[in-house]
N, C-alpha and C positions, 0 to 999 in steps of 0.2 A: 456595443463590442462583441463583434464575430467570433464565430469559431472558425476552424484551417477550414471544413465545407463549404462553409456559408462565405468562406472566401475566393476560395473557389469559382464558386457559385457565382457571385459578384464579377467576377474576372471573366469568366464566360458568357454574360450576358455584355459583357461592355465589346468582348473578342465581337460578339455577333454582330451586334449595335453598331458599334464606330469603326473595327480593324476588320473587317471581311473577313472573319469567318463563316463559313457555308454549311459544315454540317458538324454536328457534334452528337457521337454513336458509337454503340457497345450493346451491350446485355442489360438489358432494363434501366437502360439510359434514358430513355425518352418514357412519355406519362404511361400509364399513372405513375411510375413508382419513382422514377426521376433519379434512379439509380442507386445500387444497392445501399451507399452511405450517403445517399440525396445531394449528390454534388450538382446533379443537373435538373435539379425541379423547376418548374415555371419556364427552359428555357425554348422557343420560337424553333431554333434548327435540330433542338434534339429527338434520336427517333432509334427504335430498336433494333437489333442485328438477332441472327442466330445466334445458338452457342455455338458459338464455331471464333476462337479467338486467329487461325491463319486468315479465315475469312474478313474476318475486323483488320489488322494491320494490311493484306493484300489490298482490302478497297481503300483502305486510309493512301496508300501508296499511288494508285487508280485516281485519285481524284488529287489528290497533291500533284503529280507531274500530266494530269488534266485544266490544271489552273485556279482549281478549289484551294481554298484554307479548310481543310480538315483536322478537326478534335477528335482524336479516335480514344477508347476507352480497354481496357484489357478489365474484367472486374475483379482479381487478384494477379498482382504479378507471379503466384504461383503459376498460370498458366499462359503464362508469356515463354515459356521453356521451351515449348515447340514451337515457336513462331522467329527460332533463332536466325534462321537460314532467311526469312524476308526482310527481319530487321537489318541484316547483314546490308543486303539489299538494298534497303531505303537509305543506311548510310553509307553508302561509296558510289548512290548515281550524282552527285556534283563532280567528284574527281574521275571516277570512271569516264566521263564526259567532257574533261577537263573545261570546269566552269559553267558548259552550254546548258546544262539542264540543274537546278533546282528541285528538291523536294521536301517544300516547306510542309511538314504537318509536325502535328503534336500526337504525343502519344502518353498518355498518364495514367497511372495505377496507382492501387496503394499495395507498401511491404511491410515487412519487418511482423513482431508478434505483438503482446502485449494485449492482445484482445481476446485469448483463451481459443483462438482460431484452427488450434490442431494443426495435423499435419500436411491438410491439404491448403490452411490458409492463412500462412503463420512463414512463410519464405522470407529472406530476403534478396534482393536482384542488382544491387547497387555494383558490387563486384562483377556479376556478369553483365550489366550496361556501361561499363566503364573498359568492357574487350570488343566492345561493339564500335570500332574508328569508322569519323563520320560524323557520330550522334555527339549532341552535348545532353549533358547528365545533368539536374538539379534535383534539388531534395529539402525543400523548406522545412524551419520548423517553428514557424509562426504562423500566424493570419495575414499577417502586410505584408512578410517576405513570399507566402503563398498567392497572394494576389499580385504583387508587382513579377514576379517570378515567371507567372502565367502567361501574363501582357507581353513579357519580351521573350515568351514562346511561345505565342501567335505570331510576331510579324516577324521573326527568327524566320530566313530563307532557305534556312535546310532543317533537318529532322532533330527535333528537343524530346527527351524524355523526362517527365515529371514524376517525382517518385514521391509520394504521396505517403506518409507513415501512419499507420493504422491506427497508432495509441493514442497520435496527437489532434486526430481529426475531427473529437468534440470537446478540445480543450478550448477556451476563450482566450481570447487575445488582454495579452499587461495591457497597461494602462501607456506604455512607450509603444504600441503595436498593432494603436487603430487603424485603421483604414481611412485617409479623407471624406468628409461626406456622409461616413457610414452613423446613422445615429449609436449613440452611448453607452443608452440602454438597450440590452439583449433583447429583453424581451419585445422592445418596439419593434426592433431589429427582427424579431423571429416572427411577428404578424405581422410586417410586411413581405416575405420572402420564404417563408417553411410554408408548405403545402397543410390544409389541414386533415387532419386523420379520417377515413372517410369518405363521403360524395367531393370529387374535386372535379367532376364535368364541368363546372362555372365559375374555379378559382382562376384568379388573376395576380400574380406578384405584381408587387408594387417597389420597384425598384430604388434606391438611394442613387443623388446624383455623386459616384465616385468618380476621381477624374481616370486620365490615361495615364498611370504611374509607373513608371519601367522600371525596374530593379537589374541593373547590369546582369548577365551570365559570368562567371566569373570571381570578381573581386569576394572575398569572404569577410565575414564580419567579427567583427571583436566583443564577445560578450562581456567579458568582464578582465579587465589589465590586470597582471599580478609577475612576482621576479623570483618564486622558486621553482617553476612547472609547469608546462604548457599542455592542456588536453586538448587537443586537434579532435573534434567528432561532427556530428552532423543528425538530420530529422531528431528523434525523439530523446536521444541521450544529450542534445543541448539544455536544453530546460535543469533535468537532471545534475548535468553537471554543474551548471552555476548555483543550483542550491547546495549539491555537496561543496563548492570552493567560498561560498560563504557559511559554511561551517567548519571547513578547518580553518578557516582564518580566526574561530576562535582559540585553534591550536598552536597555532604561531606561524600555519603554514601560506604563503600567499601563492595562490592557483592562477593562472591567465587558463581562461578558456575561449577557443576560439569553433566558430560554426562557418563551418566550410562551404555548405551551400551549394556551389556549385562542385560537383563531383570531378564533371570534364567541359571546360577546361579550368583545371583548378589552380587557384590561386600561391603559384610555389616563392613567390617573392613577399607575399604577406607572411607566410606558414614560414620559411626562413629567418624572416626578421624576428619572429614570435620566440623560434628555438633558438635563435642568438642570443635573445634578453633574457632566455632562463635558464636556458642551457641542462634542461632536462623535457621531456617529454612522453604524453602516452597517448596515444594511437586508442581511439575507443569507435564498436559499431558491433551491430548485432548477428552481420551476414557469419557464414562459416570462418573460422580460422586461414584453413588451407587455401590459397591461393587468395588470400583476403586482401580487400582491396588499400587497406590499412596497410599492410607488409610492402607493395608498391611504396606507398609513402612515408615507411618506414627504409628502408631502402636506401631512396633517393637520400636522405638523413645522413643515413650512415657514409655514405660514398660522398658529398658533400659538406659535411658538420659534422663527421667525426671528432677530429682533434679540437672541435671548441665544445664538446661536451662535456658535463661532471655526471654525468651516467648515460650508462647503456640505456636507449629509446626503446621503448614499450609496448608491445601491441596486444589489446584486451577485447575480445571479438566474439562471437556464438562458437557455441564444441559443433566440431566437426560433423553431424548425426543427418542421416538419411528427411530427419521432420523433426515438428515443434511439439511434443506431445501434449494432450487436453488439461490433463492435470497439472493445478497449478504448481503444486513441488516440479514437476517436470520439464514447465516453462521457464521457470528459473533458474533452474539449473541448466537449462540449454544455452540462454542467451544471458550476457553482462548483467547485474543488479546492482544497487545502491550497494553492497557492502563490499562486493567486487573491487567496484571504482576506488573507494577510499582506503583498500587495501592497498593498490597497485600505486596511489598517490604516495602514500607515508611510505611505504619501503623506495619508491623513484628517491623521494626527499631523502631519503636517510641517505642514499648511496651516493658516493663522491667516489673520482678517479685517483690513484695515489699520484703522490706530485713527482715518481720517475716517470707515468704516464704523462704528466705534463710536458716534461723533458723533451721526451723522444719524440710527443707531437708538434712542439717546436722548435726540433731540429731539423723535422723532416719539412715542417714548412718553409726554414728558411732556406734548407737546401735547395727547395723549388723556388725561389729568389721570394717567398710573399712577406715581404717589407712589415706589413699590417699585424703579422701572427705575435710577435711580441707585446704590441698594445692589446691584443685579443687576447691574452694567453693571461698578461698582468693583471688583467679584471677580473680573469677565471680566479686566479689565486687570492685576489681582495674579498671574491664572495666564498670562499669554504668555509 
């Protein structure tokens, strides 16, 4: 029963032994540490770089352009902001060369709050990442997804960014999140692939026989079906949203939970289908609320689904602050907490647009020649 960080490590082992990964590198990525979160312990192609994020990204681009298959790590996403120009170059290589050149690299980095990392180790990077055309962006919420998405990232011919939520790196898999071939007992797995404390000079991992399990980049995951409202989230808030939905069911609220998994290219068809089912939606993430990725999804929801909604769509995101405070109360006040999500969902489910709103929307849709409008809005009336 792997944790997310163990799942990443096993995926990288598959990458270097069967999928052509040539270099895994970054600050403290090689021996003896094997990464600050231990994601690269025991890997044959892992090596250490200087403390130079621009050098790491530049080396990854150079290796990829030379025909290698690199996986680079930025130790904390907080230090990726000074590499934006290089990330843009990686993203535009295929486009600007009219498809003649690819840039097959993976960049992984831990993101978000939840570990009391304070101002320099708690930033999110999802909104910034989605502003880099040419990149695919994934963020797993469980070990099985981390394993499958990492393998898909490795074989992709162009750059993929794997954002790993720090708050979930040590969380063990649930019963439906086991990686095929891994031992179900977490202690057995730890003895096999976790480096011992102390002298590691003669230690060798014993890797479980896990398969080439590719999770497609793009499709979302329906975590929990519901009928009253949809929560759209990713990363650390997925397991929290699921627990909240189960608790709110005792109050008679049936909440659907969507794990986006891929921030780009995101599954708009899947999102749209869920929002049309519940007619209420709450977008939740921990990045700062100004020019938040959730704002893009909310804007598209309003533009395309406005006249089918029972309530105005909402965004719950982090405060627009320069950083996250070290003290527990400061961190909790900076990013959404359980009580914030519960309050937002209760308020969302209590809100219903007036009959006159629906009549106006119906008239608008019919004027545009949308003959399905009457059926859709009649369903909305019956559910009010």
